[in-house]
C-alpha positions as CSV (number, residue, x, y, z in Angstrom):
1,X,228.7,97.6,-42.2
2,X,230.3,94.1,-41.8
3,X,228.0,91.4,-42.7
4,X,224.9,93.3,-42.0
5,X,221.6,91.6,-41.0
6,X,219.2,92.1,-43.9
7,X,215.5,91.2,-43.6
8,X,213.9,90.4,-46.9
9,X,210.0,90.5,-47.2
10,X,208.7,88.3,-49.7
11,X,211.8,86.3,-50.2
12,X,209.9,83.3,-51.7
13,X,209.2,85.4,-54.8
14,X,211.1,85.6,-58.0
15,X,213.1,88.6,-57.1
16,X,213.5,87.4,-53.5
17,X,215.3,84.4,-54.8
18,X,217.6,86.5,-57.0
19,X,218.4,88.9,-54.1
20,X,219.1,85.8,-51.9
21,X,221.7,84.5,-54.5
22,X,223.4,87.9,-55.0
23,X,223.8,88.7,-51.3
24,X,225.0,85.2,-50.5
25,X,227.5,85.1,-47.7
26,X,227.9,88.9,-47.7
27,X,224.9,89.4,-45.3
28,X,223.1,87.5,-42.6
29,X,219.7,87.1,-44.3
30,X,216.4,86.6,-42.5
31,X,213.1,86.4,-44.2
32,X,209.6,87.7,-43.4
33,X,207.2,85.6,-45.3
34,X,203.9,83.9,-45.1
35,X,205.5,80.6,-45.7
36,X,208.8,79.2,-44.6
37,X,212.0,79.8,-46.8
38,X,214.2,76.8,-46.8
39,X,217.6,77.6,-45.4
40,X,216.8,81.1,-44.1
41,X,215.5,81.9,-40.7
42,X,211.9,83.0,-41.5
43,X,209.4,84.9,-39.2
44,X,206.0,83.8,-40.8
45,X,203.4,86.7,-40.7
46,X,201.3,88.8,-43.0
47,X,202.7,92.2,-43.5
48,X,199.2,93.7,-43.1
49,X,199.4,92.7,-39.4
50,X,201.8,95.2,-37.8
51,X,202.0,93.5,-34.4
52,X,202.6,90.2,-36.0
53,X,205.5,91.5,-38.0
54,X,207.3,93.6,-35.4
55,X,209.4,90.8,-34.0
56,X,211.0,90.1,-37.4
57,X,212.7,93.5,-37.3
58,X,214.6,93.2,-34.0
59,X,218.4,93.4,-34.5
60,X,218.0,94.1,-38.3
61,X,220.3,96.6,-40.1
62,X,218.5,96.9,-43.4
63,X,215.1,95.7,-45.0
64,X,214.4,94.8,-48.5
65,X,210.8,95.2,-48.9
66,X,209.5,93.0,-51.8
67,X,206.2,91.6,-50.6
68,X,203.4,93.0,-52.5
69,X,200.3,92.4,-54.6
70,X,201.5,92.5,-58.0
71,X,199.9,93.2,-61.2
72,X,197.4,95.8,-63.0
73,X,194.6,93.3,-62.5
74,X,194.9,92.5,-58.8
75,X,191.8,93.2,-56.8
76,X,191.7,96.5,-55.0
77,X,191.2,94.9,-51.6
78,X,194.5,92.9,-52.2
79,X,196.4,96.0,-53.2
80,X,195.0,97.9,-50.2
81,X,195.9,95.1,-47.8
82,X,199.4,94.3,-49.1
83,X,200.6,97.5,-50.9
84,X,199.1,100.2,-48.8
85,X,198.6,98.9,-45.3
86,X,201.4,96.4,-45.6
87,X,204.0,99.0,-46.7
88,X,203.0,101.3,-44.0
89,X,203.5,98.6,-41.5
90,X,207.0,97.6,-42.9
91,X,208.1,101.2,-42.7
92,X,206.7,101.6,-39.3
93,X,208.1,98.4,-37.9
94,X,211.5,99.3,-39.3
95,X,211.3,102.7,-37.6
96,X,210.4,101.3,-34.2
97,X,213.3,98.7,-34.4
98,X,215.8,101.3,-35.3
99,X,216.6,99.8,-38.8
100,X,219.1,102.0,-40.6
101,X,217.9,101.6,-44.1
102,X,214.8,100.1,-46.2
103,X,215.2,99.4,-49.8
104,X,211.6,99.6,-51.1
105,X,210.5,97.7,-54.2
106,X,208.6,100.2,-56.3
107,X,207.6,99.7,-60.0
108,X,207.8,101.1,-63.5
109,X,204.2,101.1,-63.2
110,X,204.4,104.5,-61.4
111,X,205.2,106.0,-64.8
112,X,203.9,103.4,-67.5
113,X,201.0,105.5,-68.0
114,X,203.1,107.4,-70.4
115,X,202.9,104.4,-72.6
116,X,199.5,105.6,-73.8
117,X,201.1,108.4,-75.7
118,X,203.8,108.7,-78.4
119,X,206.7,107.8,-78.7
120,X,206.3,105.6,-75.7
121,X,203.4,103.7,-77.0
122,X,205.6,102.7,-80.1
123,X,208.5,101.7,-78.0
124,X,206.4,99.6,-75.7
125,X,204.6,98.0,-78.8
126,X,208.0,97.3,-80.6
127,X,206.9,99.6,-83.5
128,X,210.4,101.1,-83.9
129,X,209.8,102.7,-87.4
130,X,207.3,105.0,-85.7
131,X,210.0,106.2,-83.1
132,X,212.2,109.1,-83.6
133,X,214.0,110.6,-80.7
134,X,212.5,110.3,-77.3
135,X,212.8,111.9,-73.9
136,X,214.1,109.5,-71.2
137,X,211.8,109.5,-68.0
138,X,213.8,110.2,-65.0
139,X,213.1,110.1,-61.2
140,X,212.1,113.7,-61.5
141,X,209.6,113.1,-64.1
142,X,205.9,113.6,-62.9
143,X,204.5,110.2,-62.1
144,X,201.9,108.7,-64.4
145,X,200.8,105.4,-62.7
146,X,199.2,102.6,-64.7
147,X,196.2,101.3,-62.7
148,X,195.5,101.1,-59.0
149,X,198.6,99.0,-58.7
150,X,200.9,101.7,-60.0
151,X,199.1,104.2,-57.9
152,X,199.7,102.0,-54.8
153,X,203.5,102.2,-55.6
154,X,203.4,105.9,-55.9
155,X,201.8,105.9,-52.4
156,X,204.8,103.8,-51.3
157,X,207.3,106.2,-52.7
158,X,205.5,109.1,-50.9
159,X,205.4,107.3,-47.6
160,X,209.1,106.5,-48.1
161,X,209.8,110.3,-48.4
162,X,207.7,111.0,-45.2
163,X,209.6,108.5,-43.3
164,X,212.9,109.8,-44.5
165,X,211.9,113.5,-43.6
166,X,210.0,112.9,-40.5
167,X,212.0,109.9,-38.9
168,X,215.4,110.0,-40.6
169,X,215.0,106.4,-41.9
170,X,216.9,105.9,-45.0
171,X,214.6,104.7,-47.8
172,X,215.7,104.1,-51.4
173,X,213.0,103.4,-53.9
174,X,213.7,101.0,-56.8
175,X,211.3,101.2,-59.7
176,X,211.7,97.7,-61.0
177,X,211.2,96.9,-64.7
178,X,209.8,93.6,-65.9
179,X,211.6,90.6,-64.3
180,X,210.6,87.3,-65.9
181,X,210.9,83.7,-64.7
182,X,212.5,82.8,-67.9
183,X,215.1,85.7,-67.3
184,X,214.5,86.9,-70.9
185,X,212.4,89.2,-72.7
186,X,209.0,87.4,-73.6
187,X,207.0,90.2,-75.5
188,X,207.7,93.2,-77.5
189,X,207.4,95.6,-74.5
190,X,210.0,93.8,-72.7
191,X,212.7,95.1,-75.1
192,X,211.9,98.4,-73.4
193,X,211.4,97.7,-69.8
194,X,213.0,94.2,-69.2
195,X,215.3,93.9,-66.2
196,X,217.3,90.7,-65.8
197,X,217.3,88.9,-62.4
198,X,221.0,89.5,-61.9
199,X,220.5,93.3,-62.7
200,X,217.8,93.7,-60.2
201,X,219.7,91.7,-57.5
202,X,222.8,93.9,-58.3
203,X,220.7,97.2,-58.0
204,X,219.2,96.2,-54.6
205,X,222.7,95.3,-53.4
206,X,224.0,98.7,-54.5
207,X,221.2,100.4,-52.6
208,X,222.1,98.3,-49.5
209,X,225.7,99.5,-49.8
210,X,225.0,103.2,-50.5
211,X,226.3,105.7,-48.0
212,X,224.3,106.1,-44.8
213,X,224.0,109.8,-45.7
214,X,221.7,108.9,-48.7
215,X,218.3,109.3,-46.9
216,X,216.1,109.2,-49.8
217,X,216.1,108.6,-53.6
218,X,214.3,106.9,-56.3
219,X,216.1,104.8,-59.1
220,X,214.8,103.0,-62.3
221,X,216.0,99.3,-62.5
222,X,216.1,97.9,-66.1
223,X,218.7,96.3,-68.0
224,X,220.9,98.0,-70.7
225,X,217.9,98.0,-73.2
226,X,218.4,99.7,-76.6
227,X,214.7,100.9,-76.5
228,X,214.3,101.8,-72.9
229,X,212.7,105.0,-72.0
230,X,213.7,104.7,-68.3
231,X,216.8,106.5,-67.0
232,X,219.9,104.7,-65.8
233,X,222.2,107.7,-65.4
234,X,220.9,108.6,-62.0
235,X,221.7,105.2,-60.7
236,X,225.0,105.3,-62.3
237,X,226.0,108.5,-60.7
238,X,224.6,107.9,-57.2
239,X,225.1,104.2,-56.7
240,X,227.8,103.3,-59.3
241,X,225.3,100.8,-60.8
242,X,225.9,99.5,-64.3
243,X,223.6,96.8,-65.9
244,X,225.3,93.7,-67.1
245,X,222.6,92.6,-69.3
246,X,220.5,93.8,-72.3
247,X,217.3,92.7,-73.9
248,X,218.7,92.8,-77.4
249,X,221.0,90.0,-76.7
250,X,217.9,87.7,-76.6
251,X,216.5,89.1,-80.0
252,X,215.7,86.3,-82.4
């Protein structure tokens, strides 16, 4: 695919900005956003309105779906509108328009419920003296969402599987770690789950470049963190992804 047309939902957010910088001149970028994005052709609409967003998908090769209601404290009505209805609408609009691939921004919240138990609780709290060996969670580990937000991302992954199976849409799900505005860890938990801005942008780029034969998959996206419990080997094998950053370099 030579300079593909890539539609990014939620481009005005933190990760959207990182993706824009990473893709640069290698793609023809378009935005689906509620407000205009300077320098990028923007279709302004709410993803909860299928008819309103459909025109944004015409002539698009791939979609990076970042728009969402984020956070464990978000009201249920917001999560329902953005993460449940909105995600369905994005997948459906992509299907109708003949889009080849959707990269879906899932979340580590799909499994962060494991942090209620040892040794993951100690890893998240930075109590490393309480940690012996631990089992890394992979894309095949049963989900254990944290809050309704995490459950909404499990829904998105299940919907992605359905669209891949029923409609042949290639959907790659990225379980994103904690990306911060400061682009560094800012709490003990981050030394386990932090993902740098350039690492998440490079992961999304790797998903966009993956072979067309890859119809569905799930990948964790964290930096190369010493105390991580989330698997990166699967992304290395399938996508050739290797993180460039590590939380420990920010240890003071």
